[in-house]
N, C-alpha and C positions, 0 to 999 in steps of 0.2 A: 540382494543389493542392500548396502548401507546408505540409508538417507541423512544427508546434513540436517544441521538445525535449520539452515534456510529452507532445504527441501520440505522439511516437515513443516514451516510456519507457511510457507507457499500453498501445501497442501490443505493446511486449515484455513485459509483466506479461500481458495479456490471451491470448499465445501460450506462456506459461509459459515463456520463454526461461532457458536452464540458467545464463547468464553475468551475471543480475542479481547487483547489489550491494545489501546494506542501505540504503546512502545514497540509491540510487535508488528503493526502497519508500518510504524515509522521504519524501523530496521530494514524490513524489504524494500520500500522504496528508496531510502537512502542506498542501499545495493543496487538497486536498478538505476542509480544515477540522477535521482531527485535531491533538490536542496530544500530545506526547510526555513521556514520564517513565522514569526508568531505575528498575529494582527495588531496585537497593542501589548503594554505591558500587564500583565494579569488576565489577558484574554484566554479563552479555551478555545479559540479558533488557530488552526495552524494551515499553513499554505504549503503545499508542494509543488515544485516548479520543476520541469524539465523542458529542454530545447524541443519544440516541434510535436509537444504532447500539451493536452489541456490542462489547466492547473486542477488541482485537486485541493479543495477545503475540507479538512476534518475538524470536528469538534472532540476535544479531549474529554473524555469519560467513561465511566465503565458501569454496564458493559458498553462496548462501543455501538453505535447504532448500524442496523444491518446496512442502509442506504451507504453509509461510508465504506464497510466492507465491500459492497458491491463496486464502488468505484475503483478501490483497489485491484478487486479482481478483473475487471476490464481493462485497467491498464497493464495487468499482468499477462492476461490474454491476447492484449494488442501487442507488446513486446514478444511474446512466444510467435505470434503470426508472422513479425517481421522477421525472426530469426529463420524460421521455414521458408519464407520467401527469398530469403538470401541463397539458401540450397540450391 
């Protein structure tokens, strides 16, 4: 089975990889339908919003803090559970 780049990123998030970058979390969240906004000019805080889902606030730094990766992991798991509930 060949995994896409997105599948590989999701796998990294699910295992809470220590080398994740903000841009990787951003890419996955955007593909999941989240919109992004910056708290203010020059701010390192970014908000991700999606209708019906809690807002995620992530601080852009490297390495990305584990707490933010866990937030994205929970959003992925919730989305996956919704897909399996629809079956």
